[in-house]
C-alpha positions, 0 to 999 in steps of 0.5 A: 177354439178358445171362443167356443168356451165363451160362446157357451158362457154367453149362451148360458148368460142369455138363457138365464136372462130369459128365465129371470124375465119370465119369473119376474113377469109371473111374480109381478115384479115387471109388467108381463109386456115388459118381460115379453119385450126383454125375452124378444130382445134376448132371443135375438142374442141367443139366435146370434150365438147360435148362428156364430156356433153354426158358422163355426161348424161345431153346431154344439149349441144346438145339441144343448136344446131339447 
């Protein structure tokens, strides 16, 4: 079950990237449309991490989401 730890790390990194895209769009470092595109692409990665988590039968990532 070593992969579960890496799954958490990957999920955290994906969430951090999404937050950074939101902040950079709000501060004007990138266009808001570019930030939205990053968030959309990032959402696919996050969904994949959740899918792997659910397939494993642990469903641990879903418990992190409010």
